[in-house]
N, C-alpha and C positions, 0 to 999 in steps of 0.2 A: 671670886666675885663675878659675876658679870660685869662685862664691859659696859662702861656708861660715855658718852660725850664728855669733853672738857666745859666744864659749867663758869662761863663769868656774866657776874650779878652786877648791873649798872645800875645806876644810882641818882639821884641829884636831889641835896638836902639843902634846908635854911642851918644855919651856924648851931640853931637850938636842934637841929637833927628830923624838921618837919617834910615831908615831902609835898605836902599842900595844908591849905589854908580851911577854910569854912563858908569862903566864900561861892557864888552862883558859876566861878569863872576859874578856870583852869589858874593855877600860880603858875609864872612865868619863874624858872630856879636855874635858868642857863640864859648862854648865849648863845650871835648865830655864829661863832666861830664853832665853838662845845656840839653845838645840834650838828655842826659838818662833821665834826671828830666822831662822834654818833653812828650816823652813818656810813663813815669807813669803817667803823668796830663793825656797827650789822653787816654791811658788803662781803665782809671776812667773816661770816658765820654759817653757818646750815638751816639755822631754826630759830625761831623767836620767840618766847615764851612769857605771857602776861597771865595773869587770873582773872577770873572771868568777873569778879569786882569791877578791874580794871577796867575792861571790856566795855562792862553799862555805865560805869560815870564818866568815862571820858570820851569811848567809843574811837579808837584808837585807827592811825590806818597802817603802821607797823610796817610801811617799804623803804627800802632805800631808793632816797630821793634822786640821788647824784647823775643823771643819764649815762655819765663818761664808766660809773661804778656800774648800773645794771649792764651796759654792753660788754664792762667785762667780765662779770659775772658769766656773762652767754657762751664769750666766746671761751672761760672754762670747763663749756657744757653741763651749766647749774642756771635754775631758773631766775629769771628779774632780781627779784627780791626771795629772802627766805622763806621757808617751809611755819607759818604761822600757827603758835602753840598757844592751849589754852587747859586751865585748872577748875571742874565745877564740884562744888557739894550738893548742890542743886537741877542743875540742867536747863533753868532757863533761862533762856540765851535768845534774842531775837535776829533771825539772819538775816535781817536789812542791816546791823550793823557793818561799819566799816570793816572791821575786822574781818566777817565774811566773804563784803560784797567787791573790794578792792584788793585787786593781786590774783594773776593767776597762778595762782600758787595754791598747794594742797593745805587744808587748816585740819587741825587735828585738836580732838576733846579727848580729855581724857576725863571722864568724870566718876567719882564716887559709886560705886557698886548699884544702892538704888536710885540716884538718878540718872543714869544710862539710858537707860528707853523712855525718858522723860525727853532727854539731850539730841536723840535720835529720831523721836516724832517730829522736832520741832527744825531739824538743823539737817532733814533728808532732804540728801540730792548737792547739799552747799560744805557738809564736813565729814570727815573722819572722825567715828566716835566711838571713842576703847574706854571697855569697862575697865577702871582702876583701881577695885576692889573697896573694900569698905573694911577698914578704913583705906582713905584711900595711899597707896602705896606707892612711894614716890622713888625709890630705886626700880622697883618695878615700871615705870615709867619713863624712869632716864637707859635701862637698857631695852626699852621695845622702843623706843628714839633710836640706840646705836641700830639694833635689828633695819632699820627704818635710811640707814645711812647716812645719819646725823652725828655727826662727830664733834663741832663746836656747837653750842647751846650759848644764846642772849637770855638771862631773862633777867627784866625791864619792871616787875612789879606787880602787886603791891605790896601792903605791909604782910600780910599775909602769906603771902608767897614768900618773901624774903627771906618771912622767918623761917617757914618750912626750911627753905634748901638749906640755911645758916643752921640752923638748931641737927638739921641731919648730918651736918660735917660736908653737903653733897659742891661746895662754891668752891675754886680751882683759883677762883682770881675777880676780885672786888675794884669796881670802877666809882670810888664816889666824888662826885663834885660837889664844894662848899660854895653856895650863894651868899653874896655879903648881906644877909639880913637874916632877920628874926621873926618870927614868925608870931610868937608866945600867948600860943593856944594850947592849954595841954587837952585841949578835945579834938584837935585837928590828926592829924592823918599822920604816923612817923614811920623813919623809913624801917624797925621793928619791931616787934610786940614783946613779950614779957619770954621767956625759954633758956632752956640750959647751953649754952651755946661754946660747941668747943675751943673755939680760940678765946679763951679768956683773960681772966687777968695774969692765970700763971703758965699763958702758953700764949704771948700774944703775937700777931700776924706781922710777918716782915713787909715793910716800906719800899715795893719795887719802885717806886716814880713821883716826884709831888713835881707838878708841874702845869704852873700860873696859865691860863686861858683868857684875859681880858680882865674882866673884875669877877671871876672862879676862878677856884683850884681845883684841879683835878690828882686826886690822891690812889695810888695804883693799890692793892694791897695782895699780899697771897696768904690767904686762912691758913694752906698747909706748911709752911714754913715760918719757923719760931722767929725770933726776932734776936738781932745779935745784941741788938739792948738789956 
């Protein structure tokens, strides 16, 4: 098998498994202490990946916030913030979004075959667009990232991307933060969608850590390792 980065999937959900509600404002699922933890994890990664839908909906910056951590990366010969990566099936991304406009770092777009040319036209000069096959070849994407020097990849959503990585068996570690409330609306976005997950009831994941962080809880799971229970 080709080399691939170590894949760390990071997500915060409500108790009932939702990553957002249906309001016009992003749902606060974490707290400042956990945001700082996520910032530390980001600073230790070579690249951060989110889906194109997340970029359009949330306009994330995907930067390392701490000046000390940015400086530490520079001392190690790295860019201040990790490479930004996205997957797209349509290629319709606005170059003015913060994913592209913020951070002096490479932005890589993996586009499903027919959408690659659309993405190249829209993002000329602001991102590297790679034809990732049709349907999109996720192992090929990871092999390409590895060839570009990415050894540790942080995947931050959304639902379709989480589901794709998990059902493909290409996640090495999950950081799952549980917020202390329910969303209670089946129409809201969930952590994952339907699919055949390798770590099903017959092969539960190993819980490596459970840590309260204020009023949220971090559960760190290792999907490739069977539970002792």
